[in-house]
C-alpha positions as CSV (number, residue, x, y, z in Angstrom):
1,M,126.1,116.1,88.9
2,I,126.7,113.3,86.5
3,L,127.6,113.0,82.9
4,E,126.0,109.9,81.2
5,T,126.4,108.2,77.7
6,A,124.4,108.9,74.8
7,P,120.9,107.2,74.2
8,T,119.1,106.3,71.2
9,P,117.4,109.5,69.7
10,K,113.6,109.6,70.2
11,T,110.8,111.1,68.1
12,L,110.4,114.7,67.3
13,V,106.8,115.9,66.8
14,K,106.6,118.7,64.0
15,R,104.4,121.7,64.0
16,G,105.9,124.1,61.6
17,Q,108.7,124.6,59.0
18,Q,112.1,123.3,59.8
19,P,114.3,126.2,60.8
20,Q,118.0,126.2,59.5
21,V,119.8,126.7,62.6
22,R,123.0,128.7,63.1
23,T,122.5,129.7,66.7
24,L,120.9,127.4,69.3
25,F,119.7,129.2,72.4
26,C,119.1,126.7,75.3
27,D,117.8,126.7,78.8
28,F,119.8,125.0,81.6
29,D,117.4,123.3,83.9
30,G,115.4,120.9,82.1
31,P,117.1,120.6,78.5
32,L,120.6,120.0,80.1
33,V,120.0,119.3,83.8
34,D,117.6,117.1,85.5
35,V,116.3,118.7,88.6
36,S,113.5,116.1,89.6
37,D,115.5,114.6,92.5
38,R,116.2,118.2,93.9
39,Y,112.6,119.3,93.6
40,Y,111.2,116.1,95.1
41,H,113.8,116.0,98.1
42,T,112.8,119.9,98.5
43,Y,109.3,118.7,98.7
44,Q,109.9,116.0,101.3
45,L,112.1,118.0,103.5
46,A,109.6,120.9,103.4
47,L,106.8,118.5,104.3
48,A,108.9,117.0,107.2
49,N,109.8,120.4,108.5
50,T,106.2,121.5,108.6
51,F,105.1,118.3,110.3
52,D,107.8,118.9,113.0
53,Y,107.0,122.6,113.4
54,Y,103.3,122.0,114.1
55,R,104.2,118.9,116.3
56,E,106.1,121.0,118.6
57,K,103.2,123.5,118.8
58,G,101.0,120.6,120.0
59,Q,99.3,120.3,116.5
60,P,100.0,116.9,115.1
61,L,99.4,116.6,111.3
62,Y,98.1,113.6,109.4
63,L,100.0,113.6,106.2
64,T,99.9,111.5,103.0
65,P,103.2,112.1,101.2
66,L,103.4,111.7,97.5
67,D,106.0,109.2,96.0
68,K,108.1,110.7,93.4
69,A,106.3,109.7,90.4
70,Q,103.1,111.2,91.6
71,F,105.0,114.4,92.7
72,W,106.8,114.8,89.3
73,Q,103.6,114.1,87.3
74,M,101.8,116.9,89.3
75,K,105.0,119.2,88.5
76,Q,104.8,118.4,84.9
77,Q,101.3,119.2,84.8
78,R,102.0,122.7,86.2
79,I,100.0,121.8,89.5
80,S,100.8,124.5,92.1
81,D,102.8,123.9,95.2
82,E,99.7,124.8,97.1
83,Q,97.6,122.2,95.6
84,I,100.6,119.7,96.0
85,A,100.6,120.6,99.7
86,S,96.9,120.1,99.9
87,C,97.1,116.8,98.3
88,S,99.7,115.8,100.9
89,G,97.2,116.5,103.7
90,L,98.1,120.0,104.7
91,Q,95.3,122.3,105.6
92,D,95.2,125.9,104.5
93,E,96.9,127.4,107.8
94,H,99.8,124.9,107.3
95,I,100.3,125.5,103.6
96,S,101.9,128.9,103.8
97,Y,104.6,127.6,106.3
98,F,105.2,124.6,103.8
99,L,105.6,127.1,100.9
100,Q,108.1,129.2,102.9
101,Q,110.1,126.1,103.6
102,V,110.1,125.1,100.0
103,S,111.5,128.5,98.8
104,G,113.9,128.6,101.6
105,I,115.7,125.2,100.9
106,V,115.3,124.5,97.2
107,N,118.6,126.2,96.4
108,D,120.4,124.9,99.3
109,C,123.8,123.7,98.3
110,S,123.2,120.0,99.7
111,L,120.0,119.8,97.4
112,L,121.8,121.4,94.4
113,E,124.2,118.5,94.3
114,K,121.2,116.2,93.6
115,D,120.9,117.8,90.0
116,K,122.5,115.8,87.2
117,F,122.9,116.1,83.6
118,H,120.4,114.3,81.3
119,Q,121.7,111.3,79.4
120,G,123.4,112.3,76.3
121,V,123.8,116.1,76.8
122,H,127.4,116.1,76.6
123,W,127.3,114.3,73.4
124,A,124.6,116.5,72.1
125,L,126.5,119.7,72.8
126,A,129.7,118.3,71.3
127,L,127.9,117.2,68.3
128,L,126.2,120.6,67.6
129,H,129.3,122.5,68.3
130,S,131.5,120.3,66.0
131,Q,129.1,121.1,63.2
132,G,129.2,124.9,63.6
133,V,126.2,125.5,65.6
134,Q,126.6,128.4,67.9
135,L,125.5,127.4,71.4
136,V,124.1,130.1,73.9
137,L,122.6,129.4,77.3
138,V,119.7,131.4,78.4
139,T,118.7,130.5,82.0
140,L,116.8,131.7,84.9
141,R,119.5,130.2,87.2
142,C,122.3,132.4,88.7
143,Q,124.7,133.0,85.8
144,D,127.9,132.6,88.1
145,Q,126.5,129.3,89.3
146,V,125.9,128.1,85.9
147,R,129.3,129.0,84.5
148,Q,131.0,127.2,87.3
149,I,129.0,124.2,86.9
150,L,129.8,124.1,83.2
151,T,133.4,124.7,84.0
152,N,133.5,122.0,86.3
153,Y,132.4,119.5,83.6
154,G,134.3,120.8,80.8
155,L,131.5,122.3,79.0
156,L,131.9,126.0,79.3
157,R,134.1,126.1,76.2
158,L,131.3,124.8,74.0
159,F,129.2,128.0,74.6
160,Q,129.5,131.2,72.9
161,G,127.6,133.0,75.7
162,V,125.8,132.3,79.0
163,Y,122.9,134.7,80.0
164,G,121.5,134.2,83.6
165,T,120.3,136.0,86.5
166,S,121.8,137.3,89.8
167,D,118.7,136.0,91.6
168,E,118.9,132.3,93.0
169,T,115.1,132.4,93.4
170,A,114.1,133.3,89.9
171,A,114.6,129.8,88.3
172,Y,111.9,128.1,90.8
173,G,109.6,130.9,89.9
174,N,110.0,130.5,86.1
175,N,109.4,134.2,85.4
176,I,108.3,134.5,81.8
177,E,109.1,138.3,81.6
178,C,112.7,137.7,83.0
179,K,113.2,134.9,80.4
180,T,112.1,137.1,77.6
181,G,114.5,139.7,78.5
182,L,117.4,137.5,78.8
183,L,116.6,136.1,75.4
184,K,116.2,139.4,73.8
185,Q,119.6,140.3,75.1
186,A,121.2,137.2,74.0
187,L,119.6,137.4,70.5
188,Q,121.0,141.0,70.1
189,E,124.5,140.1,71.3
190,Q,125.0,136.5,70.0
191,A,122.7,135.6,66.9
192,D,124.6,134.7,63.9
193,G,121.7,134.0,61.2
194,K,118.7,132.0,62.1
195,G,118.3,130.9,65.7
196,V,116.0,128.5,67.7
197,M,115.2,128.4,71.4
198,V,115.1,125.0,73.1
199,G,113.6,124.8,76.6
200,D,111.1,122.7,78.7
201,T,108.6,125.4,79.9
202,E,106.0,127.8,78.7
203,A,108.4,130.6,79.7
204,D,111.0,129.3,76.9
205,I,108.1,129.1,74.2
206,L,106.5,132.4,75.0
207,A,109.9,134.0,75.3
208,A,110.8,132.6,71.9
209,K,107.4,133.8,70.3
210,A,108.0,137.3,71.8
211,V,111.2,137.7,69.9
212,G,110.1,136.0,66.7
213,M,112.1,132.7,67.1
214,P,111.1,129.2,66.5
215,A,110.7,127.2,69.8
216,I,111.5,123.5,70.4
217,A,110.0,122.3,73.7
218,L,111.5,119.3,75.4
219,T,109.5,116.7,77.6
220,C,112.5,115.5,79.5
221,G,112.1,118.7,81.9
222,I,109.4,119.9,84.1
223,R,106.5,120.1,81.8
224,S,104.5,117.2,80.1
225,F,103.9,116.9,76.4
226,E,100.2,117.7,76.9
227,Y,100.9,120.8,78.8
228,L,103.5,122.1,76.4
229,Q,101.2,121.6,73.4
230,Q,98.8,124.3,74.7
231,F,101.6,127.0,73.8
232,E,102.0,125.7,70.3
233,P,105.8,125.4,70.1
234,D,107.1,124.7,66.6
235,Y,108.3,121.3,67.7
236,I,108.1,118.9,70.7
237,C,110.9,116.6,71.4
238,H,111.9,114.4,74.3
239,D,115.5,115.6,74.8
240,L,118.4,117.5,73.6
241,L,120.3,114.7,71.8
242,S,117.0,114.0,69.6
243,T,116.9,117.6,68.8
244,A,120.5,117.6,67.9
245,Y,120.2,114.7,65.6
246,H,117.1,116.1,63.9
247,L,118.7,119.6,63.2
248,L,121.7,118.2,61.8
249,W,120.1,115.4,59.7
250,T,117.3,117.5,58.3
251,S,119.0,120.9,57.9
252,N,122.4,122.4,57.5
253,P,123.0,124.6,60.3
254,T,126.2,126.0,58.6
255,A,124.6,126.7,55.3
256,N,124.8,130.2,53.9
């Protein structure tokens, strides 16, 4: 995982009234970490394993693999893995094997190493923390795994709390009910004044709505601008750094 320097902030799209933020609840995959390389390599390996499996059974497959841009565009539009498999040349009887491969290898250590921090994340977190904004992570990833990653990169000290799961398959499934439960727990235990949820999927937006919290959706993750618009977040922004600049420039998170 790589920390990069801060970019120029990008445009924020406003939907509602600007919240004054004391506590920023943030997802991990998407807002902080770019998982596109891991997901694409998972797709490639699953496709190759499926090809090899059926070739050994005397059933050669004629595949049309997607390039990364095609694959990621489909993921951002919430195209299912079944449809992605079909677009890659797999037939119905082969798709279930492909899906088993995806779920079995997506959290493999060799693939997890392909995750990297988005450009400017370290800067954004440090900036928010320095201005008195309480930072809380709410993620469907394994909590111990996330804490270890943050510790490795010297970022854990910036967070007031880390709320995650004990199920390494939960993040890929993007379970809305589970995300809502984690956010409710974090809100009860950590909120100091007004809070906002920052995430890159419908699970983050709907969880925020369920607890009556403003939602900022980011397009640097696994959902596109057009897809996120359907769920009517309060704001849509490109990345965490742009969000940090906007919150600090247009409101005072530490105001009484």
